[in-house]
N, CA and C atoms as an extended XYZ file, in Angstrom:
375
Properties=species:S:1:pos:R:3:atomname:S:1:resname:S:1:resid:I:1 pbc="F F F"
N         4.803        7.850      -10.824 N   MET     1
C         3.875        7.539       -9.357 CA  MET     1
C         2.396        7.928       -9.533 C   MET     1
N         1.629        7.255       -9.746 N   ASN     2
C         0.111        8.260       -9.575 CA  ASN     2
C        -0.698        7.845       -8.460 C   ASN     2
N        -0.954        8.873       -7.784 N   VAL     3
C        -1.567        8.698       -6.466 CA  VAL     3
C        -2.903        9.211       -6.833 C   VAL     3
N        -4.149        8.752       -6.450 N   THR     4
C        -5.533        9.199       -6.605 CA  THR     4
C        -6.143        8.934       -5.336 C   THR     4
N        -6.675       10.522       -4.799 N   ILE     5
C        -7.410       10.342       -3.594 CA  ILE     5
C        -8.733       10.326       -3.766 C   ILE     5
N        -9.518       10.031       -2.643 N   ALA     6
C       -11.089        9.882       -2.985 CA  ALA     6
C       -11.647       10.725       -1.444 C   ALA     6
N       -11.935       11.823       -1.740 N   ASN     7
C       -12.197       12.813       -0.550 CA  ASN     7
C       -13.456       12.087        0.064 C   ASN     7
N       -14.518       11.423       -0.461 N   ASN     8
C       -15.661       10.852       -0.173 CA  ASN     8
C       -15.120        9.246        0.884 C   ASN     8
N       -14.096        9.042        0.231 N   SER     9
C       -13.821        7.340        0.906 CA  SER     9
C       -13.778        7.676        2.913 C   SER     9
N       -13.933        6.581        3.532 N   THR    10
C       -13.626        6.265        4.804 CA  THR    10
C       -12.783        6.270        5.172 C   THR    10
N       -11.466        5.910        4.158 N   VAL    11
C       -10.404        5.545        4.792 CA  VAL    11
C        -9.811        7.087        5.014 C   VAL    11
N        -8.928        7.353        5.630 N   PRO    12
C        -8.236        8.191        5.544 CA  PRO    12
C        -7.413        8.868        4.771 C   PRO    12
N        -7.331       10.273        4.255 N   LEU    13
C        -5.787       10.840        3.301 CA  LEU    13
C        -5.039       10.325        3.314 C   LEU    13
N        -4.356       10.332        4.637 N   TYR    14
C        -2.867        9.760        4.341 CA  TYR    14
C        -3.277        8.556        4.713 C   TYR    14
N        -3.918        7.539        4.536 N   GLN    15
C        -3.538        5.744        4.600 CA  GLN    15
C        -4.217        5.687        3.266 C   GLN    15
N        -4.505        6.709        2.457 N   GLN    16
C        -4.941        6.024        1.022 CA  GLN    16
C        -3.537        6.757        0.320 C   GLN    16
N        -3.130        7.240        0.718 N   ILE    17
C        -1.912        7.873       -0.392 CA  ILE    17
C        -0.488        6.627        0.373 C   ILE    17
N        -0.463        6.305        1.946 N   GLU    18
C         0.740        5.363        2.122 CA  GLU    18
C         0.683        4.099        1.399 C   GLU    18
N        -0.906        3.581        1.328 N   ASP    19
C        -1.225        2.224        0.332 CA  ASP    19
C        -1.128        2.852       -0.905 C   ASP    19
N        -0.918        3.440       -1.751 N   GLN    20
C        -0.670        3.397       -2.862 CA  GLN    20
C         0.868        3.547       -2.815 C   GLN    20
N         1.377        4.487       -2.265 N   VAL    21
C         2.911        4.555       -2.278 CA  VAL    21
C         3.513        3.021       -2.077 C   VAL    21
N         3.036        2.541       -1.058 N   LYS    22
C         3.726        0.809       -0.557 CA  LYS    22
C         3.177        0.106       -1.977 C   LYS    22
N         1.985        0.286       -2.319 N   ALA    23
C         1.916       -0.662       -3.458 CA  ALA    23
C         2.790       -0.317       -5.076 C   ALA    23
N         2.839        0.513       -5.175 N   ALA    24
C         3.767        1.130       -6.465 CA  ALA    24
C         5.451        0.415       -5.793 C   ALA    24
N         5.741        0.428       -4.457 N   ILE    25
C         7.056       -0.221       -4.390 CA  ILE    25
C         7.063       -1.584       -4.503 C   ILE    25
N         5.453       -2.121       -3.765 N   LEU    26
C         5.577       -3.511       -4.283 CA  LEU    26
C         5.543       -4.251       -5.666 C   LEU    26
N         4.836       -3.198       -6.410 N   LYS    27
C         4.858       -3.452       -7.594 CA  LYS    27
C         5.842       -3.193       -8.703 C   LYS    27
N         7.080       -2.505       -7.833 N   GLU    28
C         8.506       -2.369       -8.585 CA  GLU    28
C         8.181       -1.106       -9.585 C   GLU    28
N         7.200       -0.248       -9.297 N   GLU    29
C         7.030        1.026      -10.163 CA  GLU    29
C         8.041        1.794       -9.332 C   GLU    29
N         8.418        1.722       -8.596 N   LEU    30
C         9.266        2.849       -7.371 CA  LEU    30
C        10.370        1.709       -7.276 C   LEU    30
N        11.817        1.913       -7.347 N   ARG    31
C        12.610        1.052       -7.133 CA  ARG    31
C        13.429        1.394       -5.942 C   ARG    31
N        14.112        0.681       -5.298 N   ALA    32
C        15.321        1.170       -4.315 CA  ALA    32
C        16.230        2.101       -5.243 C   ALA    32
N        16.243        3.353       -4.382 N   GLY    33
C        17.038        4.566       -4.690 CA  GLY    33
C        16.106        5.754       -5.381 C   GLY    33
N        15.085        5.102       -5.972 N   ASP    34
C        14.221        6.423       -6.712 CA  ASP    34
C        13.789        7.400       -5.607 C   ASP    34
N        13.669        8.416       -5.957 N   PRO    35
C        13.460        9.684       -5.021 CA  PRO    35
C        11.718       10.003       -5.200 C   PRO    35
N        11.163        9.723       -3.751 N   LEU    36
C         9.955       10.380       -3.286 CA  LEU    36
C         9.532       11.969       -4.048 C   LEU    36
N         8.824       12.465       -4.653 N   PRO    37
C         8.611       13.881       -4.296 CA  PRO    37
C         8.807       14.693       -3.181 C   PRO    37
N         9.270       16.036       -3.174 N   SER    38
C         9.322       16.382       -1.919 CA  SER    38
C         7.925       16.704       -1.191 C   SER    38
N         8.083       16.840        0.486 N   ILE    39
C         6.866       17.149        0.887 CA  ILE    39
C         6.020       17.973        0.203 C   ILE    39
N         6.493       19.091        0.162 N   ARG    40
C         5.627       20.545       -0.321 CA  ARG    40
C         5.009       20.459       -1.773 C   ARG    40
N         6.144       19.661       -2.653 N   GLN    41
C         5.480       19.496       -4.076 CA  GLN    41
C         4.083       18.083       -3.716 C   GLN    41
N         4.828       17.007       -3.200 N   PHE    42
C         3.474       15.801       -3.136 CA  PHE    42
C         2.310       16.465       -2.506 C   PHE    42
N         2.673       17.157       -1.894 N   ALA    43
C         1.200       18.015       -0.932 CA  ALA    43
C         0.547       18.554       -2.070 C   ALA    43
N         1.169       19.646       -2.664 N   ASN    44
C         0.641       20.288       -3.477 CA  ASN    44
C        -0.126       19.456       -4.729 C   ASN    44
N         0.660       18.671       -5.603 N   ASP    45
C         0.303       17.918       -6.707 CA  ASP    45
C        -1.075       16.786       -6.078 C   ASP    45
N        -0.967       16.875       -4.669 N   LEU    46
C        -2.550       16.195       -4.550 CA  LEU    46
C        -3.414       16.958       -3.820 C   LEU    46
N        -3.119       18.055       -3.559 N   GLN    47
C        -3.722       19.140       -2.700 CA  GLN    47
C        -3.884       18.876       -1.395 C   GLN    47
N        -3.212       18.113       -0.854 N   VAL    48
C        -3.694       17.853        0.914 CA  VAL    48
C        -2.470       18.815        1.550 C   VAL    48
N        -2.558       18.663        3.102 N   SER    49
C        -1.671       19.228        4.048 CA  SER    49
C        -0.703       18.728        3.616 C   SER    49
N         0.875       19.832        3.686 N   VAL    50
C         1.921       18.947        4.021 CA  VAL    50
C         2.202       18.036        5.111 C   VAL    50
N         1.235       18.510        6.236 N   LEU    51
C         1.405       17.580        7.706 CA  LEU    51
C         0.853       15.971        7.398 C   LEU    51
N         0.026       15.977        6.183 N   THR    52
C        -0.730       14.802        6.067 CA  THR    52
C         0.870       14.074        5.161 C   THR    52
N         1.438       14.711        4.061 N   ILE    53
C         2.761       13.864        3.591 CA  ILE    53
C         3.670       13.905        4.279 C   ILE    53
N         4.015       14.527        5.460 N   ARG    54
C         5.297       14.191        6.409 CA  ARG    54
C         4.338       13.015        7.305 C   ARG    54
N         3.411       12.845        7.477 N   ARG    55
C         2.996       11.611        8.070 CA  ARG    55
C         2.895       10.499        7.229 C   ARG    55
N         2.505       10.515        6.060 N   VAL    56
C         2.875        9.274        5.135 CA  VAL    56
C         4.289        8.753        5.315 C   VAL    56
N         5.303        9.671        4.938 N   TYR    57
C         6.682        9.927        4.776 CA  TYR    57
C         7.325        8.915        5.821 C   TYR    57
N         6.559        9.345        7.071 N   SER    58
C         7.295        9.009        8.522 CA  SER    58
C         6.648        7.600        8.981 C   SER    58
N         5.787        7.233        8.458 N   ASP    59
C         4.924        5.967        8.745 CA  ASP    59
C         5.707        4.927        7.443 C   ASP    59
N         5.893        5.513        6.417 N   LEU    60
C         6.750        4.679        5.614 CA  LEU    60
C         8.037        4.391        6.216 C   LEU    60
N         8.315        5.281        6.287 N   GLU    61
C         9.831        5.291        6.923 CA  GLU    61
C        10.193        4.306        8.243 C   GLU    61
N         9.128        4.088        8.872 N   ALA    62
C         9.193        3.553       10.364 CA  ALA    62
C         9.124        1.859        9.925 C   ALA    62
N         8.391        1.882        8.494 N   GLU    63
C         8.088        0.524        8.200 CA  GLU    63
C         9.295       -0.159        7.530 C   GLU    63
N        10.108        1.050        7.192 N   GLY    64
C        11.101        0.332        5.799 CA  GLY    64
C        11.231        0.402        4.847 C   GLY    64
N        10.248        1.242        4.124 N   PHE    65
C         9.984        1.547        2.561 CA  PHE    65
C        10.785        2.353        2.351 C   PHE    65
N        10.960        3.406        2.927 N   VAL    66
C        11.841        4.419        2.629 CA  VAL    66
C        12.793        4.908        3.311 C   VAL    66
N        13.973        5.867        2.792 N   VAL    67
C        14.708        6.546        3.867 CA  VAL    67
C        14.866        7.634        3.658 C   VAL    67
N        14.763        8.568        4.998 N   SER    68
C        14.995       10.358        4.373 CA  SER    68
C        16.522       10.569        4.757 C   SER    68
N        16.885       11.339        3.748 N   GLN    69
C        18.334       11.897        4.029 CA  GLN    69
C        18.412       13.705        4.346 C   GLN    69
N        18.356       14.073        5.297 N   ALA    70
C        18.443       15.575        5.549 CA  ALA    70
C        19.234       16.117        4.644 C   ALA    70
N        18.557       17.318        3.517 N   GLY    71
C        18.742       18.007        2.673 CA  GLY    71
C        18.731       17.634        1.153 C   GLY    71
N        18.495       16.322        1.443 N   LEU    72
C        18.294       15.678        0.026 CA  LEU    72
C        17.189       14.554       -0.368 C   LEU    72
N        15.993       14.795        0.753 N   GLY    73
C        15.021       14.250        0.219 CA  GLY    73
C        14.677       12.695        0.754 C   GLY    73
N        13.773       12.578       -0.036 N   THR    74
C        13.298       10.674        0.992 CA  THR    74
C        13.319        9.775       -0.538 C   THR    74
N        14.071        8.883       -0.180 N   PHE    75
C        14.055        7.836       -1.427 CA  PHE    75
C        13.379        6.276       -1.156 C   PHE    75
N        13.292        5.863       -1.650 N   VAL    76
C        12.692        4.308       -1.629 CA  VAL    76
C        14.135        3.608       -1.105 C   VAL    76
N        13.453        2.754        0.444 N   ALA    77
C        15.093        1.760        0.932 CA  ALA    77
C        15.159        1.019       -0.004 C   ALA    77
N        16.633        0.289        0.279 N   GLU    78
C        16.932       -0.934       -0.747 CA  GLU    78
C        16.446       -1.733        0.267 C   GLU    78
N        15.703       -2.637       -0.859 N   SER    79
C        14.675       -3.491       -0.178 CA  SER    79
C        15.211       -4.825        0.490 C   SER    79
N        14.408       -5.330        1.669 N   ASN    80
C        14.804       -6.112        2.323 CA  ASN    80
C        13.893       -7.245        1.842 C   ASN    80
N        14.138       -8.209        1.588 N   LEU    81
C        13.314       -9.188        0.662 CA  LEU    81
C        12.587       -9.866        1.921 C   LEU    81
N        13.014       -9.720        3.493 N   ASP    82
C        11.858      -10.475        3.875 CA  ASP    82
C        10.914       -9.215        4.298 C   ASP    82
N        10.843       -8.210        4.443 N   LEU    83
C         9.996       -6.920        4.550 CA  LEU    83
C         9.545       -7.216        3.341 C   LEU    83
N         9.859       -6.949        2.109 N   LEU    84
C         8.841       -7.208        0.992 CA  LEU    84
C         7.909       -8.069        0.782 C   LEU    84
N         8.341       -9.203        1.207 N   LEU    85
C         7.543      -10.507        1.498 CA  LEU    85
C         7.024      -10.433        2.185 C   LEU    85
N         7.368      -10.016        3.388 N   ASP    86
C         6.273      -10.110        4.042 CA  ASP    86
C         4.650       -9.019        4.193 C   ASP    86
N         5.161       -7.651        3.645 N   ALA    87
C         4.363       -6.549        3.458 CA  ALA    87
C         3.082       -7.408        1.996 C   ALA    87
N         3.848       -8.011        1.019 N   LYS    88
C         3.052       -8.916        0.135 CA  LYS    88
C         1.977       -9.736        0.947 C   LYS    88
N         2.449      -10.224        1.801 N   ARG    89
C         1.423      -10.941        2.426 CA  ARG    89
C         0.451      -10.394        2.712 C   ARG    89
N         1.101       -9.124        4.021 N   ARG    90
C         0.114       -9.057        4.527 CA  ARG    90
C        -1.254       -8.038        3.626 C   ARG    90
N        -0.772       -7.774        2.329 N   ALA    91
C        -1.831       -7.322        1.669 CA  ALA    91
C        -2.279       -8.456        0.718 C   ALA    91
N        -1.933       -9.847        0.735 N   VAL    92
C        -2.967      -10.619        0.743 CA  VAL    92
C        -3.710      -11.231        1.626 C   VAL    92
N        -3.550      -10.744        2.936 N   GLU    93
C        -4.425      -11.125        4.032 CA  GLU    93
C        -5.521      -10.313        3.992 C   GLU    93
N        -4.745       -8.851        3.751 N   LYS    94
C        -6.244       -7.900        4.339 CA  LYS    94
C        -7.165       -8.006        2.931 C   LYS    94
N        -7.036       -8.584        1.417 N   LYS    95
C        -8.324       -8.735        0.651 CA  LYS    95
C        -8.421       -9.767        1.220 C   LYS    95
N        -8.558      -10.882        1.824 N   MET    96
C        -8.833      -12.033        2.251 CA  MET    96
C        -9.709      -12.009        3.606 C   MET    96
N        -9.402      -11.043        4.351 N   VAL    97
C        -9.870      -10.362        5.417 CA  VAL    97
C       -11.682       -9.689        4.992 C   VAL    97
N       -11.421       -9.269        3.942 N   ASP    98
C       -12.484       -8.451        2.909 CA  ASP    98
C       -13.244       -9.507        2.342 C   ASP    98
N       -12.541      -10.005        1.907 N   LEU    99
C       -13.576      -11.424        1.045 CA  LEU    99
C       -14.497      -12.087        1.867 C   LEU    99
N       -13.715      -12.593        3.126 N   ILE   100
C       -14.236      -13.099        4.047 CA  ILE   100
C       -15.493      -12.595        4.782 C   ILE   100
N       -15.431      -10.982        4.504 N   LYS   101
C       -16.564      -10.458        5.395 CA  LYS   101
C       -17.529      -10.386        4.023 C   LYS   101
N       -16.997      -10.377        3.207 N   VAL   102
C       -18.290      -10.415        1.959 CA  VAL   102
C       -18.928      -11.737        2.048 C   VAL   102
N       -18.133      -12.952        2.029 N   ALA   103
C       -18.753      -14.411        1.850 CA  ALA   103
C       -19.710      -14.830        2.963 C   ALA   103
N       -19.051      -14.217        3.766 N   LYS   104
C       -20.227      -14.346        5.531 CA  LYS   104
C       -21.528      -13.668        5.264 C   LYS   104
N       -21.170      -12.610        4.975 N   SER   105
C       -22.491      -11.523        4.462 CA  SER   105
C       -23.912      -12.206        3.465 C   SER   105
N       -22.905      -12.869        2.552 N   VAL   106
C       -23.975      -13.554        1.872 CA  VAL   106
C       -24.481      -15.001        1.733 C   VAL   106
N       -23.564      -15.519        2.722 N   LYS   107
C       -23.926      -16.679        3.602 CA  LYS   107
C       -23.343      -17.526        2.868 C   LYS   107
N       -21.883      -17.687        2.430 N   VAL   108
C       -21.068      -18.544        1.717 CA  VAL   108
C       -20.646      -19.778        3.043 C   VAL   108
N       -20.374      -20.720        2.846 N   THR   109
C       -20.126      -21.468        3.823 CA  THR   109
C       -18.421      -21.278        3.525 C   THR   109
N       -17.540      -21.690        4.736 N   LYS   110
C       -16.236      -22.170        4.750 CA  LYS   110
C       -15.869      -23.044        3.288 C   LYS   110
N       -16.551      -24.009        3.834 N   LYS   111
C       -16.122      -25.104        2.352 CA  LYS   111
C       -16.438      -24.507        1.168 C   LYS   111
N       -17.625      -24.132        0.721 N   GLU   112
C       -17.851      -23.332       -0.565 CA  GLU   112
C       -16.674      -22.190       -0.846 C   GLU   112
N       -16.302      -21.458       -0.024 N   LEU   113
C       -15.363      -20.424       -0.214 CA  LEU   113
C       -14.033      -20.739       -0.660 C   LEU   113
N       -13.574      -22.244       -0.044 N   LEU   114
C       -11.952      -22.747       -0.312 CA  LEU   114
C       -12.560      -23.523       -1.363 C   LEU   114
N       -13.217      -23.996       -1.888 N   GLU   115
C       -14.010      -24.777       -2.959 CA  GLU   115
C       -13.434      -23.587       -4.153 C   GLU   115
N       -13.869      -23.029       -4.361 N   MET   116
C       -14.153      -21.546       -5.016 CA  MET   116
C       -12.898      -20.926       -5.324 C   MET   116
N       -11.728      -20.934       -3.984 N   MET   117
C       -10.613      -20.417       -4.104 CA  MET   117
C        -9.222      -21.807       -4.814 C   MET   117
N       -10.094      -22.239       -4.368 N   GLN   118
C        -9.092      -23.554       -4.830 CA  GLN   118
C        -9.326      -23.602       -6.763 C   GLN   118
N       -10.433      -23.456       -7.113 N   ILE   119
C       -11.057      -23.502       -8.592 CA  ILE   119
C       -10.116      -22.241       -9.482 C   ILE   119
N       -10.886      -21.345       -8.564 N   LEU   120
C        -9.595      -19.696       -9.075 CA  LEU   120
C        -8.449      -19.503       -9.309 C   LEU   120
N        -7.625      -20.361       -8.255 N   TYR   121
C        -6.451      -20.168       -7.845 CA  TYR   121
C        -5.400      -21.319       -8.850 C   TYR   121
N        -6.422      -22.262       -9.252 N   GLU   122
C        -5.819      -23.419      -10.470 CA  GLU   122
C        -5.558      -22.386      -11.701 C   GLU   122
N        -6.633      -21.945      -12.285 N   GLU   123
C        -7.071      -21.091      -13.081 CA  GLU   123
C        -6.236      -19.888      -13.681 C   GLU   123
N        -5.653      -19.762      -12.450 N   GLU   124
C        -4.879      -18.691      -13.002 CA  GLU   124
C        -3.486      -18.834      -13.140 C   GLU   124
N        -2.988      -20.228      -12.807 N   ARG   125
C        -1.947      -20.364      -13.290 CA  ARG   125
C        -1.427      -20.398      -15.005 C   ARG   125
């Protein structure tokens, strides 16, 4: 798993890391049962605080992406298909929100945006 953080980003470090771990799980680069690095090792690799990684792992566990086992480590959770599909849909929604903001800022109408979406969606088949 390759995680890259941008210190000059407005997105908090923990969120950047969390988003990338989730993406790796959703793309199945990380599969159910795969171990994540230890908190200390991951913090050292990324040169961030162990508290940052602890928060990432805690958030991921709360959302059902990983499970922690005392003394053994943190592992990718057995995927719940509904959870996985919902997470993928939320990722699409987030990108759509960004797209809509950009479209509005350059005065693209809803109708024009929907037409562009339809054309692009059909081309990608």
